[in-house]
Residue, then its C-alpha position, 0 to 999 in steps of 0.5 A: m500499500r503506497w505511504g500516501t493513501r495510510r491515512p488513518y494508520l499514519r495518524l495514529t503513528v505521528a500522535c504516538l511518535l508526536g507525545v516522544a518528540g514533545v518531550g523536548v519541549g516539555l518539563a525535564a529535570p527540575a532545575p533552579g528558579f530564575v536567576p537574574v544575571s543583569p539589571l535587566d533581570h532584577l527589574l523583571v523580578k521586581g515586575l513579576a513579584a508585584q503580579g505574584l509571578h515568578g520567572a522560569p529557569r533557564c532553558r537548556d542548551d539545546v533550546f537556547l541554540r534553536r532560539v538564538y539562531l530563529d531570532l538572529t538568522g531566520s535559520i535553524p543550525t546545521v547538524a554539525e553546527a548543533r554537535a559542536f555547541l552542545a559539546d562545548e563545555r566553556p561557560g561563555k558559549r552562549a555570549q559567544l555565540i550571540e557574538a559569532l551570529m550577529e556577525r554572520p551573512g544570514f543576519a543581515d539577510y534576516w534583519t533587512l526582511k524584517w526591515c523590509d517589513i516595517l518600510r513596506v519594500k514592495a515593487e507592486f500595487p498598492i506601494n508601486l516602488w518598482p523593481n529599481g526602487v525595491q533593488a536600491y532600497a533593499r541594498w541600502i537596508h541590507e548595508a545599513v544592517d551589516t554595517n551596523m549603522g547607527y539607528d538615529h543615522f538610519a532614520r535621519a537618512m530616510l526622514t530628510a533624504n532627497g533626490s531619485n529613488f533610484r539613485v538615493p535609496p532612502v527616498n524610497f521611505y517617501r515613495a512607499v507611502q500610499g499617497e504625497e500629501p502631507a498627512t498621508l507622510a506624517t502618519a508613515v513617520a509616526l507609525t514608523f519612528m514614533g511607534t504610534r498611530l496618527e489617526q487615534w490623534p485630535a485633529s489639531k495635533q495630526a495637522n500639527l505634524a502634517a506640517f513638518f512635511s508640506r514642503v516635500a514635493f514628488k515629480g517623475t522624470a524620463e527614466w521609467k517609473e523613476t521619481i524625484v523626491y525634493p523640497d519644494p523650491a516654490p516661495h513660502e511664507r514663514l511656517p510656524v509648526t508645532f512638536p508633538d511636545g507642545r513646544r513651537l518654533v517659526l521656520g523660514g520661507d527657505d527651510d526644510p521642516r523635515l530637518v527640523f522634526a528630525d533634530w526634534l525626534l532624534a535628540p537624546d531626551n526625546p520620549w518617542f524615538a528610543r521607546c519606539i525601537v526598543n518596544r519593537v526589538w523586544y516584539w521581535f525577539f519575544g513575540t509581543g512588545f512591552i506595549d502591545a501592538p509595537d507601533d500603538i503607543r499611546p497613553d491608554n496603553p501602558a507597558v507591562h514592566p515600564e522600568m525594563l523599558k526605561l532602561l533599554e531606552t538608557v542603554l540604547v541612547s548610551h551608546d549612539y543607538d547601537l542595535r547590536h548592542l541593545f540585542r546583545v544586552i537582551l539576549n544574554s539576559s536570564t529574561y531571554q533565556q527562560r524556559s517556555a515550558v512551566p507548569r501552569i501558563t495563563p495569558r499573565t505568565d506570557r504578557w508579564f514575561a515570566r517565561y519565554p512565550t512561544r509563538r509559530l515559526d514566521a512564514e519565511v523561517l518555516l519554508d527555509a526551515l522545511a527546506d533545510t530539514c525535508g528539502l522542500r523548495e518553493q517556486y516563488s514570483s510576482a503577480i504582476p510582473e514588471p519585469f519578468t520575475f524570476i527567483p532560483r528555487e535554492h533562493r532562501t526565503v528570508m532573502l526575498t526582499d520584494g513584498s511583490i514577490s510570494s508564493p501560495l504557501l507564503k501567503m498561507f502561513g502569514r506573510p505580511a502583504r506590507d500595505t501598511g507597515q503595522a506589526e499585526e499585518r503579520s499572522r502568526e495564527p495557525t490554521r486548519e488550512q495550514r495543518l491539513v498541508l503539512i500533514n497530507s501535501s504530497r510535496i512534502q511527502n515526496a521530499i520526506s522520502r528523497r531525504v530519508k535515503p541516507l538514513m535507510e542506509r544507516d539500517g536503522g541504527a542509533d547515529g540515524v535517529a540522532l541525525l534526523y533529530l540534530t536535523v529537525l530539532s537541533r538536539f538529540p533524542s532523550p533515551e526514551e525517544e531513542r528507545f520508541v524510535q528503535a523499536y519503530v524502526k525496527k518493526h518496519r523495516g525499509p523506507l516507512g519508518w523513517k518516513e514516518l518519523l520525519w514527518a512526525l518530526l515535522n508537524s511537531k510543535e517543537f520544530l513549528y514553533q518559536h520555543 
């Protein structure tokens, strides 16, 4: 009987195997409770105590390994990398791994993807940057991440840019807005760099912010789809402006109000700028921000652990807006390195970060993980290719900088449309369609069949079991798992046992979730 026709039996098999595979995420041997190692951790303890909560113990090395690889590079470690880290007995190996991963090419690739979501990098409707604009903008973003450009310089370059969107990449910040009106530009600036939704402000304050972008002009050129962004050279009267903090100023007729706004926004004591990016980074690492949503900062949406948020703002500003230093402080903390599995999980546990919150892998990361583990390769294309779009199958999904280039699986697993720049565009909610594809897809089954051939040649030996677990879950099987799998593979000689094992592991929460 063909593998794909044995659904009732396979469902039972998966249930059995997943019960074993889940051991890696579940509770292991008792361990010490939460141990603070930094000022950030001590503030977490203080905040949790006020809520009657306690932090979780430190996660195991294999859990940390997979977690930090996914968070910094959007990929899972190779078998060799997993073996080397797990065999390393040096006490500082976690900190060393964090440093090493931030120097890898994959780090810049993955964090470019995150910025492309926020900055609406998309060639086609409704953003319409067009391929030339996307390429220029994405390369500039990648270079900024790769060279660790200070976040204040990164923001200033976009806020004050002038010139061709093909030749001056930061200009595309304004091009990637759905409209050229001052109010529309101000809305994008507030969302991106202040983490707030301008439409929720009083009308008078909305108009005040829009005034800073009232002299931005746009014009086309003879080159296909090129746009020039520039300060309107027409004679202007003096312009009274009011900053969001209430301070007033009168600008001259030749002044570019964007420069004045950028100076205000990027001042070290500004209450918006550092708070916005710190909260967004925390959201990227934990799946939720101190303030949730990360781009909905307002007085009636208070932060949990406000002292932790303030500390990280101070750290960022005092280190010249070095985002890698901010990452370093967060990732080396006991707060980040908590277990995800605790005896009792409630909404308050996750909201107050009394454990590491679990979340499903992002669409791009999941598809790359499937490619790395079972060899599944997607075909990507643009619905309205201008010019014709071709992406090689071996191209990693996290390197797709153009939001117009997609695939059915990418859309199914929640990739954002990049139409608004809001974090809520990306969905991590599991759906029935996703589960059916992972369980029933003939493409995945065929990929699994090809991948298990080397394992079959090992005749069900322990090395094959360990290799499979290291490949999919970045850890060695537990003794219980190894006994179960050895017996199962021995009972089902030939390809069936290995296929079902790999299939079960790929459908486990331990593989599909960040934990």
